[in-house]
LUMVEXRO-534113 format. One record per atom (N, C-alpha, C): residue in three letters; atom name; x, y, z. Coordinates in steps of 0.05 Angstrom, whole numbers, plus 32768, in hexadecimal, padded with zeros to 4 digits. Example, Ala and Ser with C-alpha at 12.3 -4.5 7.8 and 13.67 -1.06 7.14 Angstrom:
% LUMVEXRO-534113
(site ala,N,(8108,7F8E,809C));
(site ala,CA,(80F6,7FA6,809C));
(site ala,C,(8108,7FBE,809C));
(site ser,N,(8101,7FD3,808E));
(site ser,CA,(8111,7FEB,808F));
(site ser,C,(8102,8001,809D));
This chain:
% LUMVEXRO-534113
(site unk,N,(7EE1,776A,7DD7));
(site unk,CA,(7ED5,7763,7DF1));
(site unk,C,(7EB7,776D,7DF2));
(site unk,N,(7EA6,775D,7DFA));
(site unk,CA,(7E89,7765,7DFB));
(site unk,C,(7E82,7775,7E14));
(site unk,N,(7E72,7789,7E12));
(site unk,CA,(7E69,7799,7E27));
(site unk,C,(7E56,778A,7E38));
(site unk,N,(7E5A,7788,7E51));
(site unk,CA,(7E49,7779,7E63));
(site unk,C,(7E30,778C,7E6B));
(site unk,N,(7E19,7782,7E6B));
(site unk,CA,(7E00,7796,7E75));
(site unk,C,(7E03,7795,7E93));
(site unk,N,(7DF7,77AC,7E9E));
(site unk,CA,(7DF7,77AF,7EB8));
(site unk,C,(7DE6,779B,7EC7));
(site unk,N,(7DEF,7795,7EDF));
(site unk,CA,(7DDE,7783,7EF3));
(site unk,C,(7DD9,7794,7F0A));
(site unk,N,(7DBC,7797,7F10));
(site unk,CA,(7DB2,77A4,7F24));
(site unk,C,(7DA9,7795,7F3C));
(site unk,N,(7DAC,77A0,7F53));
(site unk,CA,(7DA2,7797,7F6E));
(site unk,C,(7D9C,77AF,7F80));
(site unk,N,(7D8D,77AB,7F94));
(site unk,CA,(7D84,77BF,7FA5));
(site unk,C,(7D94,77C2,7FBE));
(site unk,N,(7D9C,77DA,7FC6));
(site unk,CA,(7DAC,77DE,7FDF));
(site unk,C,(7D96,77DC,7FF5));
(site unk,N,(7D9E,77DD,800C));
(site unk,CA,(7D8B,77DD,8025));
(site unk,C,(7D7A,77F4,8025));
(site unk,N,(7D82,780C,8017));
(site unk,CA,(7D70,7826,8017));
(site unk,C,(7D5F,7824,7FFC));
(site unk,N,(7D60,7810,7FF0));
(site unk,CA,(7D51,780E,7FD7));
(site unk,C,(7D5F,7818,7FBD));
(site unk,N,(7D78,7825,7FBE));
(site unk,CA,(7D86,7831,7FA9));
(site unk,C,(7D8E,781B,7F95));
(site unk,N,(7D86,781D,7F7B));
(site unk,CA,(7D92,7808,7F6A));
(site unk,C,(7DAD,7809,7F67));
(site unk,N,(7DBE,77F2,7F6A));
(site unk,CA,(7DD6,77F1,7F67));
(site unk,C,(7DE2,77DF,7F50));
(site unk,N,(7DEE,77EC,7F3F));
(site unk,CA,(7DFB,77D9,7F27));
(site unk,C,(7E13,77CC,7F33));
(site unk,N,(7E10,77B2,7F35));
(site unk,CA,(7E23,77A0,7F42));
(site unk,C,(7E3E,77A3,7F31));
(site unk,N,(7E3C,77A7,7F17));
(site unk,CA,(7E55,77A8,7F07));
(site unk,C,(7E62,77C6,7F08));
(site unk,N,(7E51,77DA,7F09));
(site unk,CA,(7E5C,77F6,7F06));
(site unk,C,(7E53,7808,7F1B));
(site unk,N,(7E47,7802,7F33));
(site unk,CA,(7E44,7812,7F48));
(site unk,C,(7E25,7819,7F4B));
(site unk,N,(7E1E,782C,7F5C));
(site unk,CA,(7E03,7835,7F61));
(site unk,C,(7DFB,7849,7F4C));
(site unk,N,(7DE0,7848,7F43));
(site unk,CA,(7DD5,785A,7F30));
(site unk,C,(7DC3,786E,7F43));
(site unk,N,(7DCA,7889,7F41));
(site unk,CA,(7DBC,789C,7F4D));
(site unk,C,(7DA5,78A7,7F3E));
(site unk,N,(7D8C,78A6,7F49));
(site unk,CA,(7D77,78AF,7F38));
(site unk,C,(7D63,78C3,7F46));
(site unk,N,(7D53,78D1,7F38));
(site unk,CA,(7D42,78E5,7F44));
(site unk,C,(7D28,78E4,7F37));
(site unk,N,(7D11,78EE,7F44));
(site unk,CA,(7CFA,78F0,7F36));
(site unk,C,(7CF9,790D,7F2B));
(site unk,N,(7CFA,790E,7F11));
(site unk,CA,(7CFA,792B,7F02));
(site unk,C,(7CE1,792B,7EF0));
(site unk,N,(7CD2,7919,7EF0));
(site unk,CA,(7CB9,7916,7EDF));
(site unk,C,(7CA0,791A,7EEF));
(site unk,N,(7C8B,7925,7EDF));
(site unk,CA,(7C72,7927,7EEB));
(site unk,C,(7C5C,7916,7ED9));
(site unk,N,(7C49,790F,7EE5));
(site unk,CA,(7C2F,7900,7ED6));
(site unk,C,(7C18,7913,7EDA));
(site unk,N,(7C0B,791A,7EC4));
(site unk,CA,(7BF4,792D,7EC5));
(site unk,C,(7BDD,791E,7EBD));
(site unk,N,(7BC6,791D,7ECA));
(site unk,CA,(7BAE,790F,7EC4));
(site unk,C,(7B98,7927,7EC3));
(site unk,N,(7B84,791F,7EB6));
(site unk,CA,(7B6A,792F,7EB5));
(site unk,C,(7B6E,7946,7EA4));
(site unk,N,(7B80,7944,7E8E));
(site unk,CA,(7B85,795D,7E79));
(site unk,C,(7B6B,7959,7E68));
(site unk,N,(7B65,796F,7E5F));
(site unk,CA,(7B4F,7970,7E4C));
(site unk,C,(7B5C,7962,7E31));
(site unk,N,(7B49,7956,7E26));
(site unk,CA,(7B52,7946,7E0C));
(site unk,C,(7B5A,795A,7DF5));
(site unk,N,(7B55,7975,7DF9));
(site unk,CA,(7B5C,7987,7DE4));
(site unk,C,(7B77,7992,7DE6));
(site unk,N,(7B87,798B,7DFD));
(site unk,CA,(7B9F,7996,7E05));
(site unk,C,(7BB3,7985,7DF2));
(site unk,N,(7BC4,7998,7DE2));
(site unk,CA,(7BD8,798C,7DD4));
(site unk,C,(7BF3,7993,7DDE));
(site unk,N,(7C0A,798F,7DD1));
(site unk,CA,(7C23,7990,7DD9));
(site unk,C,(7C29,79AC,7DE0));
(site unk,N,(7C23,79BF,7DCE));
(site unk,CA,(7C2A,79DB,7DD2));
(site unk,C,(7C1C,79E5,7DEC));
(site unk,N,(7C05,79E0,7DF0));
(site unk,CA,(7BF5,79E8,7E08));
(site unk,C,(7C00,79DC,7E20));
(site unk,N,(7C07,79C2,7E1E));
(site unk,CA,(7C12,79B6,7E35));
(site unk,C,(7C2E,79C5,7E3F));
(site unk,N,(7C3F,79CB,7E2B));
(site unk,CA,(7C58,79D9,7E2F));
(site unk,C,(7C52,79F5,7E3D));
(site unk,N,(7C3C,7A02,7E31));
(site unk,CA,(7C37,7A1B,7E3F));
(site unk,C,(7C2F,7A17,7E5D));
(site unk,N,(7C20,7A05,7E62));
(site unk,CA,(7C19,79FF,7E7F));
(site unk,C,(7C30,79F8,7E90));
(site unk,N,(7C43,79E7,7E86));
(site unk,CA,(7C59,79E0,7E93));
(site unk,C,(7C6D,79F8,7E97));
(site unk,N,(7C71,7A08,7E83));
(site unk,CA,(7C83,7A1F,7E86));
(site unk,C,(7C7A,7A34,7E9C));
(site unk,N,(7C5F,7A30,7EA4));
(site unk,CA,(7C57,7A43,7EBC));
(site unk,C,(7C64,7A3D,7ED6));
(site unk,N,(7C6E,7A23,7ED6));
(site unk,CA,(7C78,7A18,7EF2));
(site unk,C,(7C95,7A10,7EF1));
(site unk,N,(7CA3,7A11,7EDA));
(site unk,CA,(7CBE,7A07,7ED9));
(site unk,C,(7CC8,7A05,7EBC));
(site unk,N,(7CE1,79F6,7EB9));
(site unk,CA,(7CEE,79F2,7E9F));
(site unk,C,(7CEB,79D8,7E97));
(site unk,N,(7CD4,79CD,7E8A));
(site unk,CA,(7CD2,79B1,7E81));
(site unk,C,(7CE8,79AC,7E6D));
(site unk,N,(7CF5,7994,7E6F));
(site unk,CA,(7D07,798C,7E59));
(site unk,C,(7CF8,797C,7E45));
(site unk,N,(7CE1,7972,7E4C));
(site unk,CA,(7CD2,7962,7E38));
(site unk,C,(7CB7,795B,7E45));
(site unk,N,(7CA3,7958,7E31));
(site unk,CA,(7C89,7952,7E3B));
(site unk,C,(7C7A,7944,7E23));
(site unk,N,(7C64,7936,7E2A));
(site unk,CA,(7C57,7925,7E17));
(site unk,C,(7C37,7923,7E1F));
(site unk,N,(7C29,792A,7E0C));
(site unk,CA,(7C0C,7924,7E10));
(site unk,C,(7C08,7906,7E07));
(site unk,N,(7BFE,78F4,7E16));
(site unk,CA,(7BFB,78D7,7E0E));
(site unk,C,(7BE0,78D5,7DFE));
(site unk,N,(7BE3,78C6,7DEA));
(site unk,CA,(7BCD,78C2,7DD6));
(site unk,C,(7BC7,78A4,7DCF));
(site unk,N,(7BAE,78A0,7DCA));
(site unk,CA,(7BA7,7885,7DC0));
(site unk,C,(7BB2,7881,7DA6));
(site unk,N,(7BB1,786A,7D9B));
(site unk,CA,(7BBC,7863,7D81));
(site unk,C,(7BAC,7872,7D69));
(site unk,N,(7B92,787B,7D71));
(site unk,CA,(7B83,788B,7D5C));
(site unk,C,(7B8C,78A8,7D5D));
(site unk,N,(7B9E,78B1,7D70));
(site unk,CA,(7BA5,78CB,7D71));
(site unk,C,(7B98,78DD,7D82));
(site unk,N,(7B83,78D1,7D90));
(site unk,CA,(7B72,78E0,7DA3));
(site unk,C,(7B80,78E0,7DC0));
(site unk,N,(7B82,78F7,7DCB));
(site unk,CA,(7B8E,78FA,7DE4));
(site unk,C,(7B81,78E9,7DF8));
(site unk,N,(7B92,78DD,7E0C));
(site unk,CA,(7B89,78CD,7E24));
(site unk,C,(7B81,78DC,7E3C));
(site unk,N,(7B89,78F8,7E39));
(site unk,CA,(7B85,7909,7E52));
(site unk,C,(7B9A,7907,7E64));
(site unk,N,(7BB0,78FE,7E5F));
(site unk,CA,(7BC7,78FC,7E71));
(site unk,C,(7BE0,7904,7E62));
(site unk,N,(7BF3,790E,7E71));
(site unk,CA,(7C0D,7916,7E66));
(site unk,C,(7C25,7911,7E79));
(site unk,N,(7C3A,790F,7E6F));
(site unk,CA,(7C53,790F,7E83));
(site unk,C,(7C65,7926,7E7A));
(site unk,N,(7C75,792E,7E8D));
(site unk,CA,(7C89,7944,7E87));
(site unk,C,(7CA2,7940,7E9A));
(site unk,N,(7CBB,7945,7E8F));
(site unk,CA,(7CD3,7943,7E9E));
(site unk,C,(7CDD,7960,7EA0));
(site unk,N,(7CE6,7965,7EBB));
(site unk,CA,(7CF3,797F,7EBF));
(site unk,C,(7D11,797D,7EC5));
(site unk,N,(7D20,7994,7EC8));
(site unk,CA,(7D3D,7994,7ECA));
(site unk,C,(7D45,798A,7EE6));
(site unk,N,(7D33,798A,7EF8));
(site unk,CA,(7D3C,7982,7F14));
(site unk,C,(7D24,7976,7F1F));
(site unk,N,(7D29,7967,7F37));
(site unk,CA,(7D14,7960,7F4A));
(site unk,C,(7D04,7975,7F57));
(site unk,N,(7D13,7989,7F5F));
(site unk,CA,(7D05,79A1,7F6B));
(site unk,C,(7CF0,79AE,7F58));
(site unk,N,(7CF6,79B1,7F3B));
(site unk,CA,(7CE4,79BB,7F2A));
(site unk,C,(7CCD,79AA,7F26));
(site unk,N,(7CD1,798F,7F26));
(site unk,CA,(7CBC,797E,7F22));
(site unk,C,(7CA9,797F,7F37));
(site unk,N,(7CB4,797F,7F53));
(site unk,CA,(7CA1,7981,7F6A));
(site unk,C,(7C95,799C,7F68));
(site unk,N,(7CA1,79B1,7F5F));
(site unk,CA,(7C90,79CA,7F60));
(site unk,C,(7C7B,79C7,7F4C));
(site unk,N,(7C80,79B9,7F35));
(site unk,CA,(7C69,79B7,7F23));
(site unk,C,(7C52,79A6,7F2D));
(site unk,N,(7C58,7994,7F3E));
(site unk,CA,(7C45,7986,7F48));
(site unk,C,(7C33,7996,7F5D));
(site unk,N,(7C41,79A4,7F6D));
(site unk,CA,(7C38,79B8,7F80));
(site unk,C,(7C24,79CC,7F74));
(site unk,N,(7C2D,79D8,7F5D));
(site unk,CA,(7C1E,79EE,7F52));
(site unk,C,(7C09,79E6,7F3E));
(site unk,N,(7C0E,79CE,7F34));
(site unk,CA,(7BF7,79C6,7F1D));
(site unk,C,(7BE2,79B0,7F28));
(site unk,N,(7BEB,79A2,7F3E));
(site unk,CA,(7BD6,798F,7F46));
(site unk,C,(7BBC,799C,7F54));
(site unk,N,(7BA7,7994,7F4A));
(site unk,CA,(7B8A,79A0,7F50));
(site unk,C,(7B88,79BA,7F45));
(site unk,N,(7B96,79C2,7F31));
(site unk,CA,(7B92,79DD,7F24));
(site unk,C,(7B7B,79D5,7F0F));
(site unk,N,(7B69,79EB,7F0C));
(site unk,CA,(7B54,79E7,7EF7));
(site unk,C,(7B61,79F0,7EDD));
(site unk,N,(7B59,79E0,7EC8));
(site unk,CA,(7B62,79E7,7EAD));
(site unk,C,(7B4C,79DB,7E98));
(site unk,N,(7B44,79EF,7E88));
(site unk,CA,(7B2F,79E8,7E77));
(site unk,C,(7B17,79D6,7E7F));
(site unk,N,(7B0C,79DE,7E97));
(site unk,CA,(7AF5,79CF,7EA1));
(site unk,C,(7AFC,79B7,7EB1));
(site unk,N,(7B19,79AF,7EB3));
(site unk,CA,(7B21,7998,7EC0));
(site unk,C,(7B31,79A0,7ED8));
(site unk,N,(7B33,798D,7EEB));
(site unk,CA,(7B47,7993,7F00));
(site unk,C,(7B5C,797E,7EFE));
(site unk,N,(7B75,798D,7EFA));
(site unk,CA,(7B8D,797B,7EF4));
(site unk,C,(7B96,7968,7F0C));
(site unk,N,(7B9F,7952,7F05));
(site unk,CA,(7BAB,7941,7F1E));
(site unk,C,(7BC9,793B,7F14));
(site unk,N,(7BDA,7945,7F27));
(site unk,CA,(7BF7,7945,7F1E));
(site unk,C,(7C06,7937,7F35));
(site unk,N,(7C18,7926,7F2E));
(site unk,CA,(7C29,7919,7F42));
(site unk,C,(7C44,7912,7F36));
(site unk,N,(7C5A,7910,7F48));
(site unk,CA,(7C72,7905,7F3D));
(site unk,C,(7C70,78EC,7F2C));
(site unk,N,(7C7D,78EC,7F15));
(site unk,CA,(7C7E,78D3,7F09));
(site unk,C,(7C8C,78BC,7F14));
(site unk,N,(7C85,78A4,7F12));
(site unk,CA,(7C92,788C,7F20));
(site unk,C,(7CAF,7885,7F11));
(site unk,N,(7CB2,788E,7EF8));
(site unk,CA,(7CCA,788A,7EEB));
(site unk,C,(7CE2,789B,7EF7));
(site unk,N,(7CF8,7892,7EF9));
(site unk,CA,(7D0F,78A1,7F03));
(site unk,C,(7D21,78A6,7EEE));
(site unk,N,(7D2F,78BC,7EF1));
(site unk,CA,(7D44,78C8,7EDD));
(site unk,C,(7D60,78C0,7EE8));
(site unk,N,(7D70,78B3,7EDB));
(site unk,CA,(7D8B,78AD,7EE2));
(site unk,C,(7D9B,78C7,7EE5));
(site unk,N,(7DA9,78CF,7EF9));
(site unk,CA,(7DB2,78E9,7EFB));
(site unk,C,(7DD5,78E6,7F01));
(site unk,N,(7DDA,78CD,7F05));
(site unk,CA,(7DF8,78C8,7F0B));
(site unk,C,(7DFD,78AC,7F13));
(site unk,N,(7E15,78A5,7F17));
(site unk,CA,(7E1C,788A,7F1F));
(site unk,C,(7E36,788C,7F32));
(site unk,N,(7E34,787C,7F46));
(site unk,CA,(7E4B,787B,7F59));
(site unk,C,(7E5B,7861,7F4E));
(site unk,N,(7E75,7864,7F51));
(site unk,CA,(7E86,784E,7F4A));
(site unk,C,(7E7F,7833,7F53));
(site unk,N,(7E8A,781E,7F4B));
(site unk,CA,(7E87,7803,7F52));
(site unk,C,(7E8F,7800,7F71));
(site unk,N,(7E84,77ED,7F7B));
(site unk,CA,(7E8A,77E8,7F98));
(site unk,C,(7EA8,77DF,7F99));
(site unk,N,(7EB7,77E9,7FAD));
(site unk,CA,(7ED1,77E3,7FB3));
(site unk,C,(7ED3,77C6,7FBE));
(site unk,N,(7EE1,77B4,7FB2));
(site unk,CA,(7EE6,779B,7FBD));
(site unk,C,(7F00,7799,7FC6));
(site unk,N,(7F03,7791,7FE0));
(site unk,CA,(7F20,778E,7FED));
(site unk,C,(7F25,7770,7FED));
(site unk,N,(7F3C,7767,7FE6));
(site unk,CA,(7F41,774D,7FE8));
(site unk,C,(7F4D,7745,8003));
(site unk,N,(7F53,775A,8015));
(site unk,CA,(7F5F,7755,802E));
(site unk,C,(7F59,776B,8041));
(site unk,N,(7F57,7768,8059));
(site unk,CA,(7F52,777B,806C));
(site unk,C,(7F68,7791,806E));
(site unk,N,(7F61,77AB,8070));
(site unk,CA,(7F75,77C0,8073));
(site unk,C,(7F84,77B9,808C));
(site unk,N,(7F9F,77BC,808C));
(site unk,CA,(7FAC,77BC,80A4));
(site unk,C,(7FB3,779C,80AC));
(site unk,N,(7FA8,778B,80A0));
(site unk,CA,(7FAC,776B,80A7));
(site unk,C,(7FC8,7763,809B));
(site unk,N,(7FD5,7753,80A9));
(site unk,CA,(7FEE,7748,80A0));
(site unk,C,(7FEA,772E,8092));
(site unk,N,(7FFA,7729,8080));
(site unk,CA,(7FF9,770F,8070));
(site unk,C,(8007,76F7,807F));
């Protein structure tokens, strides 16, 4: 039997709902950092991030040539930590630059609610 891919629709609140398997719960756990010095590498980025939380991953974005783009992304263990990182790092001076930090637009899937319950008849109705 072939595995069917998920089919998504949006609920009234904007929550993505997998019509086959139920609602997907997401959180913003990532941050986007701009205005980094081109000299900042992965180790220095990690040092900066550990001053504000527990990053579970981070990446300095580079051009194909290997030269830094001056931007990075990081993901934290929780939405709360990501928000703290934004609060503490945004507008912070670093190596002659002023960091610009915001929550990343990408969302992390943190759970799933079961598929919608489909009733073939009303509860309490007689046949």
